[in-house]
C-alpha positions, 0 to 999 in steps of 0.5 A: 460755873466760873465767877466773872470778876471785874478788875476795875477799881470803882471811883467812890465819892464820900458825902458827909457832914463836918460834925466834929474833928473826930468824925472827920478823922473817922471818915478819913480812916475809912477812906484809907481802908477803901483805898487799901482795898482797890477803891479810888476814894474821892474825898473833900479832905484830899481834893479841896484847897483854898480857892477850890470851887466847892460846888463844882467839886460836889456836882462833878463828884456825885455825877461822875462817880461809880458809887456814892457813900452817904455817911448818915448822922443826926447832923447830916439829916438836919442839914440835908432836910433843910438844904443847909451848906454843902450837905444840903447841896450834895443831898439835892444832887443825890435826890435828883439822880436817885429819883430816877433809879429808886427801884434799881439803885446800886450807886448810892450806898447809905452808911449809918455812923451815929444816932438811930435809924430815924434820927439820922436818915431822911425819910426818903432814904430809909427805904434803902438797905443801910450798912450799920457802922455805929459800933467801932468794935465791928469796924472790920466786919462792916468795912468788908460788907461796905467794900463788897457792896462797892464792888457789887458783890454779895457777902454770901455767895449764892449756891448753885442750883441743884437738880430737880427733885422730881424726874419723869422718864419717857415711859411715864414712871415718876422717880423722886431724887433723894438728897444723896442723889439716888432715885426712888420710884413714886410707887415706893414713896407712896407705900412707904409714906402710907405705912410710915405716917401710920407708924410714926404717928403712933410713936411720936413723943413716945418711947419704944424698946427694940426688945419689945418689937418683932425683928422683922417689923423693927428692921423695916421701922429702923430703915424707914426712920433712917431714910426719913432722917436723912431726907429731913422729914423727921428727927429722932434721938437714940439713947440707952435705958434699962429694960426691967421686964427682961434681962435688966441690960441696957437696950436701945431706945428711939424717941421720935422728936418731930415728924415733918408735915411734908409726909402728911402733905405727900399723902394728901396729894396721893389721896387726891390723885394729884401725883 
């Protein structure tokens, strides 16, 4: 299925506190990165001049923007909780709008710039997933995470849903779809599972030598082990060792490392006549 892409450039307001000149410069650098990635940033450093109405700017910026980035620091939290100056006014506006969309929020994007989670983020905002941008060495990676959020895209693309593992034909025969897209009848699975559970339980965490097992039994076990390994039901290792009881030449040793509980669970279902 082709992914639908919106070419709308989001309007994004940045809410932050003027902690110091270094912090203001960092916010400005972040805004430039966002601009370079097609995001229209609304920032006081660009928009406000002498005589501008600061409260009107903040009110319209919060309400009209597609997204609002909130840059959290200890000073931002202090001003927000005590409703001090511009930060306090902005935070009141944010809280008012966010209150009506707590469960479905995608507009307000928290960013942690400095301090710990609890030191910098007001209690009400701690329920939302935050982009951690405290480490300057991870600036590029975290900027990309932020940009994807502003475009309402996930960093990882969700895989396409595969075919159902169990297929039931019209004649009532139940088929199990394997990982290689082949199918096996449930009757065959029952037989293999009963036999393999008994054999693999005996072999778990033990070594056995090919030379010590009759060829016909060996072939069945080897094929079954490969089948289960492919389907993720067991893990095993093969290695070479010297068999001192025969010719002294290297022989192949198979050691069972782990047996999945899926095999045992399938037997329980079969015995209980649930499948």
